[in-house]
N, CA, C and O atoms as CSV, one atom per row, in Angstrom:
chain,resi,resn,atom,element,x,y,z
A,1,UNK,N,N,0.795,-1.189,-0.001
A,1,UNK,CA,C,0.014,-0.007,-0.014
A,1,UNK,C,C,0.833,1.240,0.001
A,1,UNK,O,O,0.299,2.313,-0.276
A,2,UNK,N,N,2.097,1.164,0.307
A,2,UNK,CA,C,2.941,2.331,0.375
A,2,UNK,C,C,4.103,2.206,-0.610
A,2,UNK,O,O,5.201,2.698,-0.347
A,3,UNK,N,N,3.860,1.549,-1.742
A,3,UNK,CA,C,4.923,1.317,-2.715
A,3,UNK,C,C,5.343,2.502,-3.524
A,3,UNK,O,O,6.334,2.430,-4.251
A,4,UNK,N,N,4.613,3.610,-3.422
A,4,UNK,CA,C,5.056,4.809,-4.095
A,4,UNK,C,C,4.349,5.084,-5.424
A,4,UNK,O,O,4.371,6.220,-5.899
A,5,UNK,N,N,3.715,4.065,-6.043
A,5,UNK,CA,C,3.050,4.313,-7.291
A,5,UNK,C,C,1.547,4.379,-7.125
A,5,UNK,O,O,0.841,4.483,-8.127
A,6,UNK,N,N,1.023,4.323,-5.914
A,6,UNK,CA,C,-0.383,4.419,-5.659
A,6,UNK,C,C,-1.144,3.108,-5.772
A,6,UNK,O,O,-2.367,3.077,-5.637
A,7,UNK,N,N,-0.403,2.007,-6.024
A,7,UNK,CA,C,-1.028,0.704,-6.175
A,7,UNK,C,C,-1.233,0.007,-4.809
A,7,UNK,O,O,-0.411,0.126,-3.900
A,8,UNK,N,N,-2.340,-0.709,-4.706
A,8,UNK,CA,C,-2.495,-1.562,-3.553
A,8,UNK,C,C,-1.548,-2.736,-3.625
A,8,UNK,O,O,-0.949,-3.137,-2.627
A,9,UNK,N,N,-1.418,-3.297,-4.858
A,9,UNK,CA,C,-0.497,-4.398,-5.148
A,9,UNK,C,C,0.205,-4.055,-6.466
A,9,UNK,O,O,-0.455,-3.711,-7.447
A,10,UNK,N,N,1.523,-4.146,-6.493
A,10,UNK,CA,C,2.281,-3.894,-7.719
A,10,UNK,C,C,3.132,-5.156,-7.975
A,10,UNK,O,O,4.037,-5.476,-7.204
A,11,UNK,N,N,2.820,-5.856,-9.067
A,11,UNK,CA,C,3.499,-7.093,-9.391
A,11,UNK,C,C,4.585,-6.785,-10.428
A,11,UNK,O,O,4.295,-6.204,-11.474
A,12,UNK,N,N,5.828,-7.172,-10.143
A,12,UNK,CA,C,6.952,-6.826,-11.018
A,12,UNK,C,C,8.014,-7.923,-10.977
A,12,UNK,O,O,7.863,-8.921,-10.272
A,13,UNK,N,N,9.062,-7.730,-11.720
A,13,UNK,CA,C,10.226,-8.633,-11.725
A,13,UNK,C,C,9.905,-10.065,-12.139
A,13,UNK,O,O,10.518,-11.007,-11.637
A,14,UNK,N,N,8.963,-10.234,-13.037
A,14,UNK,CA,C,8.614,-11.564,-13.525
A,14,UNK,C,C,7.784,-12.419,-12.572
A,14,UNK,O,O,7.601,-13.615,-12.798
A,15,UNK,N,N,7.288,-11.801,-11.517
A,15,UNK,CA,C,6.554,-12.561,-10.511
A,15,UNK,C,C,5.198,-13.040,-11.062
A,15,UNK,O,O,4.626,-12.449,-11.978
A,16,UNK,N,N,4.719,-14.131,-10.462
A,16,UNK,CA,C,3.366,-14.646,-10.737
A,16,UNK,C,C,2.664,-14.616,-9.403
A,16,UNK,O,O,3.100,-15.270,-8.456
A,17,UNK,N,N,1.568,-13.857,-9.313
A,17,UNK,CA,C,0.817,-13.659,-8.046
A,17,UNK,C,C,-0.617,-14.046,-8.265
A,17,UNK,O,O,-1.213,-13.698,-9.284
A,18,UNK,N,N,-1.181,-14.767,-7.312
A,18,UNK,CA,C,-2.582,-15.119,-7.323
A,18,UNK,C,C,-3.214,-14.563,-6.073
A,18,UNK,O,O,-2.710,-14.811,-4.978
A,19,UNK,N,N,-4.313,-13.812,-6.191
A,19,UNK,CA,C,-5.068,-13.339,-5.039
A,19,UNK,C,C,-6.426,-14.025,-5.077
A,19,UNK,O,O,-7.015,-14.187,-6.145
A,20,UNK,N,N,-6.925,-14.431,-3.901
A,20,UNK,CA,C,-8.198,-15.093,-3.811
A,20,UNK,C,C,-8.988,-14.521,-2.624
A,20,UNK,O,O,-8.434,-14.332,-1.541
A,21,UNK,N,N,-10.279,-14.246,-2.833
A,21,UNK,CA,C,-11.156,-13.705,-1.777
A,21,UNK,C,C,-10.582,-12.404,-1.198
A,21,UNK,O,O,-10.408,-12.275,0.014
A,22,UNK,N,N,-10.301,-11.474,-2.059
A,22,UNK,CA,C,-9.617,-10.235,-1.683
A,22,UNK,C,C,-10.551,-9.048,-1.685
A,22,UNK,O,O,-11.503,-8.999,-2.464
A,23,UNK,N,N,-10.285,-8.097,-0.822
A,23,UNK,CA,C,-10.898,-6.795,-0.836
A,23,UNK,C,C,-9.856,-5.811,-1.306
A,23,UNK,O,O,-8.848,-5.611,-0.628
A,24,UNK,N,N,-10.079,-5.171,-2.485
A,24,UNK,CA,C,-9.128,-4.209,-3.042
A,24,UNK,C,C,-9.871,-2.903,-3.316
A,24,UNK,O,O,-10.502,-2.745,-4.361
A,25,UNK,N,N,-9.789,-1.964,-2.362
A,25,UNK,CA,C,-10.577,-0.740,-2.431
A,25,UNK,C,C,-9.706,0.476,-2.111
A,25,UNK,O,O,-8.664,0.377,-1.464
A,26,UNK,N,N,-10.187,1.641,-2.598
A,26,UNK,CA,C,-9.639,2.956,-2.218
A,26,UNK,C,C,-8.183,3.174,-2.584
A,26,UNK,O,O,-7.431,3.748,-1.795
A,27,UNK,N,N,-7.762,2.722,-3.780
A,27,UNK,CA,C,-6.409,2.939,-4.260
A,27,UNK,C,C,-6.453,3.723,-5.545
A,27,UNK,O,O,-7.468,3.722,-6.242
A,28,UNK,N,N,-5.348,4.402,-5.872
A,28,UNK,CA,C,-5.220,5.014,-7.174
A,28,UNK,C,C,-5.336,3.883,-8.207
A,28,UNK,O,O,-6.066,4.003,-9.191
A,29,UNK,N,N,-4.614,2.797,-7.972
A,29,UNK,CA,C,-4.654,1.600,-8.804
A,29,UNK,C,C,-4.695,0.420,-7.843
A,29,UNK,O,O,-3.805,0.279,-7.005
A,30,UNK,N,N,-5.703,-0.422,-7.949
A,30,UNK,CA,C,-5.774,-1.556,-7.011
A,30,UNK,C,C,-4.640,-2.532,-7.262
A,30,UNK,O,O,-3.897,-2.869,-6.340
A,31,UNK,N,N,-4.494,-3.001,-8.522
A,31,UNK,CA,C,-3.439,-3.949,-8.827
A,31,UNK,C,C,-2.824,-3.580,-10.168
A,31,UNK,O,O,-3.530,-3.511,-11.174
A,32,UNK,N,N,-1.512,-3.340,-10.195
A,32,UNK,CA,C,-0.788,-3.114,-11.428
A,32,UNK,C,C,0.192,-4.268,-11.647
A,32,UNK,O,O,0.776,-4.815,-10.712
A,33,UNK,N,N,0.341,-4.608,-12.927
A,33,UNK,CA,C,1.177,-5.773,-13.299
A,33,UNK,C,C,2.166,-5.324,-14.351
A,33,UNK,O,O,1.771,-4.936,-15.451
A,34,UNK,N,N,3.452,-5.370,-14.027
A,34,UNK,CA,C,4.476,-4.952,-14.987
A,34,UNK,C,C,4.651,-5.976,-16.078
A,34,UNK,O,O,4.374,-7.157,-15.874
A,35,UNK,N,N,5.110,-5.538,-17.243
A,35,UNK,CA,C,5.399,-6.428,-18.351
A,35,UNK,C,C,6.321,-7.543,-17.891
A,35,UNK,O,O,7.318,-7.301,-17.211
A,36,UNK,N,N,5.976,-8.775,-18.272
A,36,UNK,CA,C,6.755,-9.956,-17.899
A,36,UNK,C,C,6.272,-10.565,-16.608
A,36,UNK,O,O,6.784,-11.603,-16.187
A,37,UNK,N,N,5.297,-9.947,-15.965
A,37,UNK,CA,C,4.740,-10.499,-14.701
A,37,UNK,C,C,3.305,-10.907,-14.970
A,37,UNK,O,O,2.705,-10.546,-15.982
A,38,UNK,N,N,2.761,-11.699,-13.996
A,38,UNK,CA,C,1.395,-12.215,-14.170
A,38,UNK,C,C,0.659,-12.102,-12.858
A,38,UNK,O,O,1.234,-12.308,-11.790
A,39,UNK,N,N,-0.628,-11.771,-12.941
A,39,UNK,CA,C,-1.508,-11.774,-11.779
A,39,UNK,C,C,-2.781,-12.507,-12.123
A,39,UNK,O,O,-3.373,-12.293,-13.181
A,40,UNK,N,N,-3.205,-13.388,-11.204
A,40,UNK,CA,C,-4.465,-14.107,-11.308
A,40,UNK,C,C,-5.327,-13.615,-10.151
A,40,UNK,O,O,-4.979,-13.797,-8.984
A,41,UNK,N,N,-6.441,-12.998,-10.481
A,41,UNK,CA,C,-7.314,-12.427,-9.459
A,41,UNK,C,C,-8.608,-13.255,-9.426
A,41,UNK,O,O,-9.328,-13.358,-10.419
A,42,UNK,N,N,-8.879,-13.843,-8.249
A,42,UNK,CA,C,-10.038,-14.723,-8.122
A,42,UNK,C,C,-10.889,-14.220,-6.975
A,42,UNK,O,O,-10.416,-14.094,-5.846
A,43,UNK,N,N,-12.164,-13.930,-7.275
A,43,UNK,CA,C,-13.130,-13.533,-6.233
A,43,UNK,C,C,-12.704,-12.343,-5.452
A,43,UNK,O,O,-12.038,-12.468,-4.425
A,44,UNK,N,N,-13.085,-11.163,-5.931
A,44,UNK,CA,C,-12.587,-9.890,-5.376
A,44,UNK,C,C,-13.748,-8.907,-5.145
A,44,UNK,O,O,-14.697,-8.858,-5.927
A,45,UNK,N,N,-13.657,-8.141,-4.077
A,45,UNK,CA,C,-14.539,-7.000,-3.892
A,45,UNK,C,C,-13.743,-5.772,-4.320
A,45,UNK,O,O,-12.723,-5.439,-3.717
A,46,UNK,N,N,-14.223,-5.104,-5.370
A,46,UNK,CA,C,-13.643,-3.863,-5.875
A,46,UNK,C,C,-14.527,-2.739,-5.308
A,46,UNK,O,O,-15.747,-2.886,-5.246
A,47,UNK,N,N,-13.930,-1.646,-4.907
A,47,UNK,CA,C,-14.632,-0.569,-4.272
A,47,UNK,C,C,-15.652,0.090,-5.166
A,47,UNK,O,O,-15.627,-0.053,-6.389
A,48,UNK,N,N,-16.559,0.825,-4.520
A,48,UNK,CA,C,-17.600,1.558,-5.208
A,48,UNK,C,C,-17.797,2.851,-4.425
A,48,UNK,O,O,-17.510,2.899,-3.229
A,49,UNK,N,N,-18.286,3.901,-5.089
A,49,UNK,CA,C,-18.502,5.181,-4.403
A,49,UNK,C,C,-17.241,5.713,-3.799
A,49,UNK,O,O,-16.210,5.777,-4.468
A,50,UNK,N,N,-17.298,6.107,-2.521
A,50,UNK,CA,C,-16.137,6.645,-1.821
A,50,UNK,C,C,-14.970,5.672,-1.730
A,50,UNK,O,O,-13.825,6.078,-1.531
A,51,UNK,N,N,-15.264,4.400,-1.877
A,51,UNK,CA,C,-14.240,3.365,-1.777
A,51,UNK,C,C,-13.709,2.902,-3.137
A,51,UNK,O,O,-12.905,1.971,-3.186
A,52,UNK,N,N,-14.131,3.517,-4.231
A,52,UNK,CA,C,-13.742,3.087,-5.573
A,52,UNK,C,C,-12.230,3.306,-5.771
A,52,UNK,O,O,-11.635,4.228,-5.214
A,53,UNK,N,N,-11.648,2.433,-6.574
A,53,UNK,CA,C,-10.243,2.609,-7.011
A,53,UNK,C,C,-10.241,3.511,-8.204
A,53,UNK,O,O,-11.255,3.621,-8.895
A,54,UNK,N,N,-9.107,4.177,-8.477
A,54,UNK,CA,C,-8.943,4.917,-9.716
A,54,UNK,C,C,-9.140,3.962,-10.903
A,54,UNK,O,O,-9.866,4.270,-11.848
A,55,UNK,N,N,-8.486,2.814,-10.836
A,55,UNK,CA,C,-8.756,1.679,-11.719
A,55,UNK,C,C,-8.432,0.403,-10.964
A,55,UNK,O,O,-7.612,0.419,-10.046
A,56,UNK,N,N,-9.066,-0.708,-11.340
A,56,UNK,CA,C,-8.908,-1.947,-10.595
A,56,UNK,C,C,-7.690,-2.772,-11.014
A,56,UNK,O,O,-6.910,-3.214,-10.170
A,57,UNK,N,N,-7.535,-2.976,-12.329
A,57,UNK,CA,C,-6.448,-3.802,-12.854
A,57,UNK,C,C,-5.798,-3.094,-14.021
A,57,UNK,O,O,-6.496,-2.546,-14.873
A,58,UNK,N,N,-4.477,-3.092,-14.079
A,58,UNK,CA,C,-3.829,-2.470,-15.226
A,58,UNK,C,C,-2.355,-2.816,-15.262
A,58,UNK,O,O,-1.823,-3.484,-14.376
A,59,UNK,N,N,-1.700,-2.328,-16.341
A,59,UNK,CA,C,-0.284,-2.568,-16.544
A,59,UNK,C,C,-0.076,-3.395,-17.789
A,59,UNK,O,O,-1.031,-3.841,-18.425
A,60,UNK,N,N,1.206,-3.599,-18.137
A,60,UNK,CA,C,1.528,-4.316,-19.357
A,60,UNK,C,C,1.680,-5.807,-19.184
A,60,UNK,O,O,1.960,-6.510,-20.155
A,61,UNK,N,N,1.502,-6.320,-17.962
A,61,UNK,CA,C,1.663,-7.749,-17.721
A,61,UNK,C,C,0.437,-8.526,-18.025
A,61,UNK,O,O,-0.561,-7.969,-18.482
A,62,UNK,N,N,0.487,-9.838,-17.776
A,62,UNK,CA,C,-0.640,-10.737,-18.031
A,62,UNK,C,C,-1.602,-10.682,-16.862
A,62,UNK,O,O,-1.180,-10.795,-15.711
A,63,UNK,N,N,-2.915,-10.507,-17.142
A,63,UNK,CA,C,-3.912,-10.409,-16.109
A,63,UNK,C,C,-5.034,-11.406,-16.389
A,63,UNK,O,O,-5.578,-11.452,-17.492
A,64,UNK,N,N,-5.369,-12.198,-15.379
A,64,UNK,CA,C,-6.510,-13.097,-15.448
A,64,UNK,C,C,-7.423,-12.764,-14.265
A,64,UNK,O,O,-6.979,-12.757,-13.117
A,65,UNK,N,N,-8.686,-12.490,-14.545
A,65,UNK,CA,C,-9.618,-12.152,-13.486
A,65,UNK,C,C,-10.826,-13.101,-13.576
A,65,UNK,O,O,-11.570,-13.107,-14.556
A,66,UNK,N,N,-10.984,-13.895,-12.518
A,66,UNK,CA,C,-12.077,-14.890,-12.469
A,66,UNK,C,C,-12.981,-14.532,-11.314
A,66,UNK,O,O,-12.505,-14.269,-10.210
A,67,UNK,N,N,-14.311,-14.519,-11.559
A,67,UNK,CA,C,-15.264,-14.136,-10.527
A,67,UNK,C,C,-15.535,-15.230,-9.526
A,67,UNK,O,O,-14.937,-16.304,-9.599
A,68,UNK,N,N,-16.407,-14.978,-8.615
A,68,UNK,CA,C,-17.306,-13.806,-8.617
A,68,UNK,C,C,-16.586,-12.533,-8.172
A,68,UNK,O,O,-15.706,-12.561,-7.312
A,69,UNK,N,N,-16.981,-11.433,-8.777
A,69,UNK,CA,C,-16.452,-10.134,-8.389
A,69,UNK,C,C,-17.618,-9.267,-7.900
A,69,UNK,O,O,-18.716,-9.326,-8.453
A,70,UNK,N,N,-17.376,-8.479,-6.880
A,70,UNK,CA,C,-18.406,-7.622,-6.268
A,70,UNK,C,C,-17.941,-6.205,-6.397
A,70,UNK,O,O,-16.781,-5.913,-6.104
A,71,UNK,N,N,-18.806,-5.305,-6.827
A,71,UNK,CA,C,-18.521,-3.871,-6.907
A,71,UNK,C,C,-19.411,-3.203,-5.884
A,71,UNK,O,O,-20.603,-3.021,-6.132
A,72,UNK,N,N,-18.852,-2.826,-4.717
A,72,UNK,CA,C,-19.677,-2.318,-3.637
A,72,UNK,C,C,-18.783,-1.635,-2.581
A,72,UNK,O,O,-17.555,-1.699,-2.639
A,73,UNK,N,N,-19.443,-0.989,-1.628
A,73,UNK,CA,C,-18.752,-0.491,-0.432
A,73,UNK,C,C,-18.328,-1.728,0.379
A,73,UNK,O,O,-19.095,-2.687,0.472
A,74,UNK,N,N,-17.147,-1.722,0.954
A,74,UNK,CA,C,-16.681,-2.912,1.678
A,74,UNK,C,C,-17.401,-3.191,2.975
A,74,UNK,O,O,-17.470,-4.348,3.391
A,75,UNK,N,N,-17.945,-2.171,3.638
A,75,UNK,CA,C,-18.654,-2.428,4.892
A,75,UNK,C,C,-17.761,-2.788,6.039
A,75,UNK,O,O,-18.033,-3.749,6.758
A,76,UNK,N,N,-16.668,-2.018,6.235
A,76,UNK,CA,C,-15.786,-2.266,7.352
A,76,UNK,C,C,-16.428,-1.718,8.634
A,76,UNK,O,O,-17.232,-0.786,8.588
A,77,UNK,N,N,-16.062,-2.307,9.770
A,77,UNK,CA,C,-16.667,-1.907,11.047
A,77,UNK,C,C,-16.409,-0.464,11.415
A,77,UNK,O,O,-17.362,0.280,11.645
A,78,UNK,N,N,-15.155,-0.037,11.480
A,78,UNK,CA,C,-14.856,1.371,11.810
A,78,UNK,C,C,-13.465,1.715,11.253
A,78,UNK,O,O,-12.490,1.772,12.003
A,79,UNK,N,N,-13.381,1.946,9.918
A,79,UNK,CA,C,-12.070,2.218,9.311
A,79,UNK,C,C,-11.400,3.459,9.828
A,79,UNK,O,O,-10.174,3.555,9.786
A,80,UNK,N,N,-12.163,4.419,10.319
A,80,UNK,CA,C,-11.599,5.653,10.876
A,80,UNK,C,C,-10.662,5.386,12.050
A,80,UNK,O,O,-9.735,6.158,12.298
A,81,UNK,N,N,-10.904,4.298,12.767
A,81,UNK,CA,C,-10.027,3.937,13.909
A,81,UNK,C,C,-9.132,2.751,13.571
A,81,UNK,O,O,-8.466,2.200,14.447
A,82,UNK,N,N,-9.119,2.355,12.282
A,82,UNK,CA,C,-8.249,1.255,11.867
A,82,UNK,C,C,-8.920,-0.111,12.069
A,82,UNK,O,O,-8.236,-1.133,12.018
A,83,UNK,N,N,-10.220,-0.155,12.292
A,83,UNK,CA,C,-10.906,-1.446,12.476
A,83,UNK,C,C,-11.520,-1.846,11.129
A,83,UNK,O,O,-12.597,-1.391,10.746
A,84,UNK,N,N,-10.783,-2.720,10.430
A,84,UNK,CA,C,-11.214,-3.159,9.109
A,84,UNK,C,C,-11.897,-4.558,9.172
A,84,UNK,O,O,-11.946,-5.269,8.168
A,85,UNK,N,N,-12.400,-4.925,10.316
A,85,UNK,CA,C,-13.225,-6.130,10.409
A,85,UNK,C,C,-14.533,-5.829,9.654
A,85,UNK,O,O,-14.958,-4.679,9.541
A,86,UNK,N,N,-15.150,-6.897,9.147
A,86,UNK,CA,C,-16.417,-6.736,8.422
A,86,UNK,C,C,-17.558,-6.466,9.411
A,86,UNK,O,O,-17.646,-7.057,10.488
A,87,UNK,N,N,-18.410,-5.557,8.990
A,87,UNK,CA,C,-19.605,-5.219,9.781
A,87,UNK,C,C,-20.775,-6.013,9.216
A,87,UNK,O,O,-20.758,-6.383,8.042
A,88,UNK,N,N,-21.798,-6.281,10.038
A,88,UNK,CA,C,-23.006,-6.938,9.531
A,88,UNK,C,C,-23.542,-6.136,8.314
A,88,UNK,O,O,-23.573,-4.905,8.340
A,89,UNK,N,N,-23.947,-6.831,7.291
A,89,UNK,CA,C,-24.488,-6.177,6.081
A,89,UNK,C,C,-23.424,-5.899,5.050
A,89,UNK,O,O,-23.749,-5.410,3.968
A,90,UNK,N,N,-22.136,-6.194,5.337
A,90,UNK,CA,C,-21.097,-5.981,4.345
A,90,UNK,C,C,-21.336,-6.799,3.108
A,90,UNK,O,O,-21.780,-7.944,3.181
A,91,UNK,N,N,-21.035,-6.195,1.944
A,91,UNK,CA,C,-21.179,-6.915,0.671
A,91,UNK,C,C,-20.166,-8.061,0.518
A,91,UNK,O,O,-20.288,-8.887,-0.386
A,92,UNK,N,N,-19.165,-8.101,1.412
A,92,UNK,CA,C,-18.118,-9.136,1.336
A,92,UNK,C,C,-18.525,-10.435,2.043
A,92,UNK,O,O,-17.823,-11.439,1.918
A,93,UNK,N,N,-19.639,-10.438,2.779
A,93,UNK,CA,C,-20.037,-11.584,3.570
A,93,UNK,C,C,-20.626,-12.705,2.708
A,93,UNK,O,O,-21.545,-12.486,1.918
A,94,UNK,N,N,-20.077,-13.905,2.878
A,94,UNK,CA,C,-20.583,-15.161,2.283
A,94,UNK,C,C,-20.492,-15.217,0.755
A,94,UNK,O,O,-21.168,-16.055,0.158
A,95,UNK,N,N,-19.700,-14.380,0.092
A,95,UNK,CA,C,-19.653,-14.396,-1.365
A,95,UNK,C,C,-18.310,-14.903,-1.933
A,95,UNK,O,O,-18.101,-14.883,-3.146
A,96,UNK,N,N,-17.416,-15.349,-1.059
A,96,UNK,CA,C,-16.128,-15.861,-1.502
A,96,UNK,C,C,-16.247,-17.306,-1.992
A,96,UNK,O,O,-17.313,-17.920,-1.972
A,97,UNK,N,N,-15.090,-17.812,-2.433
A,97,UNK,CA,C,-14.993,-19.203,-2.877
A,97,UNK,C,C,-14.171,-19.990,-1.863
A,97,UNK,O,O,-13.401,-19.399,-1.106
A,98,UNK,N,N,-14.322,-21.319,-1.835
A,98,UNK,CA,C,-13.558,-22.139,-0.939
A,98,UNK,C,C,-12.103,-22.172,-1.420
A,98,UNK,O,O,-11.805,-22.765,-2.456
A,99,UNK,N,N,-11.230,-21.559,-0.694
A,99,UNK,CA,C,-9.796,-21.532,-1.016
A,99,UNK,C,C,-9.004,-22.412,-0.063
A,99,UNK,O,O,-7.773,-22.395,-0.087
A,100,UNK,N,N,-9.692,-23.181,0.777
A,100,UNK,CA,C,-9.032,-24.053,1.732
A,100,UNK,C,C,-8.457,-23.363,2.948
A,100,UNK,O,O,-7.676,-23.954,3.693
A,101,UNK,N,N,-8.835,-22.126,3.150
A,101,UNK,CA,C,-8.374,-21.379,4.332
A,101,UNK,C,C,-9.362,-21.570,5.430
A,101,UNK,O,O,-10.534,-21.230,5.268
A,102,UNK,N,N,-8.930,-22.110,6.560
A,102,UNK,CA,C,-9.817,-22.513,7.636
A,102,UNK,C,C,-9.917,-21.500,8.787
A,102,UNK,O,O,-10.808,-21.611,9.629
A,103,UNK,N,N,-9.011,-20.518,8.826
A,103,UNK,CA,C,-9.020,-19.521,9.911
A,103,UNK,C,C,-8.892,-18.123,9.306
A,103,UNK,O,O,-8.254,-17.937,8.270
A,104,UNK,N,N,-9.519,-17.132,9.980
A,104,UNK,CA,C,-9.375,-15.753,9.506
A,104,UNK,C,C,-8.196,-15.097,10.223
A,104,UNK,O,O,-7.465,-15.770,10.950
A,105,UNK,N,N,-8.005,-13.803,10.026
A,105,UNK,CA,C,-6.861,-13.063,10.590
A,105,UNK,C,C,-6.813,-13.122,12.108
A,105,UNK,O,O,-5.742,-13.003,12.703
A,106,UNK,N,N,-7.978,-13.306,12.741
A,106,UNK,CA,C,-8.039,-13.358,14.222
A,106,UNK,C,C,-8.059,-14.776,14.767
A,106,UNK,O,O,-8.203,-14.985,15.972
A,107,UNK,N,N,-7.911,-15.770,13.854
A,107,UNK,CA,C,-7.923,-17.149,14.288
A,107,UNK,C,C,-9.332,-17.720,14.356
A,107,UNK,O,O,-9.516,-18.848,14.813
A,108,UNK,N,N,-10.338,-16.956,13.906
A,108,UNK,CA,C,-11.718,-17.417,13.896
A,108,UNK,C,C,-11.943,-18.421,12.783
A,108,UNK,O,O,-11.229,-18.421,11.780
A,109,UNK,N,N,-12.954,-19.290,12.967
A,109,UNK,CA,C,-13.260,-20.315,12.006
A,109,UNK,C,C,-13.819,-19.720,10.738
A,109,UNK,O,O,-14.608,-18.776,10.767
A,110,UNK,N,N,-13.404,-20.277,9.639
A,110,UNK,CA,C,-13.928,-19.860,8.333
A,110,UNK,C,C,-14.162,-21.091,7.500
A,110,UNK,O,O,-13.334,-21.999,7.570
A,111,UNK,N,N,-15.194,-21.205,6.731
A,111,UNK,CA,C,-16.245,-20.202,6.625
A,111,UNK,C,C,-17.251,-20.255,7.770
A,111,UNK,O,O,-17.387,-21.277,8.442
A,112,UNK,N,N,-17.933,-19.181,7.979
A,112,UNK,CA,C,-19.009,-19.093,8.959
A,112,UNK,C,C,-20.215,-18.542,8.217
A,112,UNK,O,O,-20.222,-17.384,7.799
A,113,UNK,N,N,-21.208,-19.356,8.060
A,113,UNK,CA,C,-22.388,-18.946,7.253
A,113,UNK,C,C,-22.446,-19.710,5.976
A,113,UNK,O,O,-22.022,-20.864,5.909
A,114,UNK,N,N,-22.976,-19.070,4.944
A,114,UNK,CA,C,-23.241,-19.725,3.674
A,114,UNK,C,C,-21.976,-19.883,2.789
A,114,UNK,O,O,-22.012,-20.618,1.802
A,115,UNK,N,N,-20.893,-19.219,3.126
A,115,UNK,CA,C,-19.683,-19.320,2.352
A,115,UNK,C,C,-18.625,-18.455,2.949
A,115,UNK,O,O,-18.911,-17.684,3.865
A,116,UNK,N,N,-17.369,-18.550,2.454
A,116,UNK,CA,C,-16.303,-17.706,2.956
A,116,UNK,C,C,-16.573,-16.230,2.639
A,116,UNK,O,O,-17.172,-15.898,1.616
A,117,UNK,N,N,-16.121,-15.369,3.530
A,117,UNK,CA,C,-16.194,-13.945,3.311
A,117,UNK,C,C,-14.972,-13.493,2.491
A,117,UNK,O,O,-13.940,-14.165,2.502
A,118,UNK,N,N,-15.084,-12.373,1.789
A,118,UNK,CA,C,-13.956,-11.773,1.121
A,118,UNK,C,C,-13.115,-11.013,2.130
A,118,UNK,O,O,-13.651,-10.446,3.082
A,119,UNK,N,N,-11.825,-10.995,1.939
A,119,UNK,CA,C,-10.951,-10.288,2.875
A,119,UNK,C,C,-10.358,-11.179,3.926
A,119,UNK,O,O,-10.571,-12.391,3.916
A,120,UNK,N,N,-9.621,-10.598,4.825
A,120,UNK,CA,C,-8.914,-11.329,5.883
A,120,UNK,C,C,-9.820,-11.721,7.043
A,120,UNK,O,O,-9.484,-12.635,7.796
A,121,UNK,N,N,-10.948,-11.060,7.205
A,121,UNK,CA,C,-11.833,-11.261,8.339
A,121,UNK,C,C,-13.069,-12.071,7.955
A,121,UNK,O,O,-13.640,-11.866,6.883
A,122,UNK,N,N,-13.469,-12.962,8.800
A,122,UNK,CA,C,-14.731,-13.703,8.617
A,122,UNK,C,C,-15.698,-13.189,9.660
A,122,UNK,O,O,-15.454,-13.295,10.862
A,123,UNK,N,N,-16.815,-12.624,9.180
A,123,UNK,CA,C,-17.814,-12.087,10.084
A,123,UNK,C,C,-18.502,-13.240,10.796
A,123,UNK,O,O,-19.027,-14.153,10.159
A,124,UNK,N,N,-18.494,-13.189,12.134
A,124,UNK,CA,C,-19.226,-14.150,12.923
A,124,UNK,C,C,-20.347,-13.404,13.605
A,124,UNK,O,O,-20.112,-12.532,14.441
A,125,UNK,N,N,-21.553,-13.748,13.245
A,125,UNK,CA,C,-22.728,-13.076,13.832
A,125,UNK,C,C,-23.519,-14.089,14.608
A,125,UNK,O,O,-23.943,-15.105,14.056
A,126,UNK,N,N,-23.722,-13.839,15.847
A,126,UNK,CA,C,-24.505,-14.713,16.710
A,126,UNK,C,C,-25.773,-13.993,17.125
A,126,UNK,O,O,-25.722,-12.896,17.681
A,127,UNK,N,N,-26.881,-14.600,16.860
A,127,UNK,CA,C,-28.147,-14.001,17.174
A,127,UNK,C,C,-28.776,-14.774,18.346
A,127,UNK,O,O,-29.030,-15.974,18.238
A,128,UNK,N,N,-29.014,-14.101,19.428
A,128,UNK,CA,C,-29.586,-14.731,20.593
A,128,UNK,C,C,-31.100,-14.651,20.497
A,128,UNK,O,O,-31.635,-13.713,19.905
A,129,UNK,N,N,-31.802,-15.630,21.076
A,129,UNK,CA,C,-33.265,-15.526,21.047
A,129,UNK,C,C,-33.770,-14.400,21.902
A,129,UNK,O,O,-33.220,-14.121,22.967
A,130,UNK,N,N,-34.805,-13.757,21.446
A,130,UNK,CA,C,-35.423,-12.707,22.229
A,130,UNK,C,C,-36.558,-13.349,23.038
A,130,UNK,O,O,-37.438,-14.009,22.487
A,131,UNK,N,N,-36.514,-13.141,24.326
A,131,UNK,CA,C,-37.539,-13.691,25.221
A,131,UNK,C,C,-38.301,-12.550,25.860
A,131,UNK,O,O,-37.700,-11.704,26.522
A,132,UNK,N,N,-39.585,-12.507,25.681
A,132,UNK,CA,C,-40.405,-11.476,26.278
A,132,UNK,C,C,-41.085,-12.036,27.527
A,132,UNK,O,O,-41.616,-13.146,27.508
A,133,UNK,N,N,-41.065,-11.284,28.579
A,133,UNK,CA,C,-41.739,-11.718,29.823
A,133,UNK,C,C,-42.849,-10.762,30.093
A,133,UNK,O,O,-42.699,-9.548,29.949
A,134,UNK,N,N,-43.953,-11.305,30.480
A,134,UNK,CA,C,-45.105,-10.431,30.823
A,134,UNK,C,C,-45.397,-10.509,32.273
A,134,UNK,O,O,-46.322,-9.853,32.752
């Protein structure tokens, strides 16, 4: 994110990079690929509105993009304080593919729900029963 060219990810030096279940938002360029390099992008949330990238994919290298892809606000819990965990209602919830990853960034079980979430965090929502007493 601080590579100097405004890219979230900059692939160079003949590298081959694959990203899966990624959130790539709010960059001048989300992913740039230099000539002679390759990127494979699988199942990504690209920003929308205030979170849109200047462009999502570019450069002179080889690019393969396989869906599902989501174009939406990421729905982070509180990015102003650095909390990039997913909030309930995030467009990233349950739309990823099975990549064989069993734990999220906090060590939580993944997937939780109908499918893996996009990004490093898996939203765990527990709904308790509501009991009314009269």
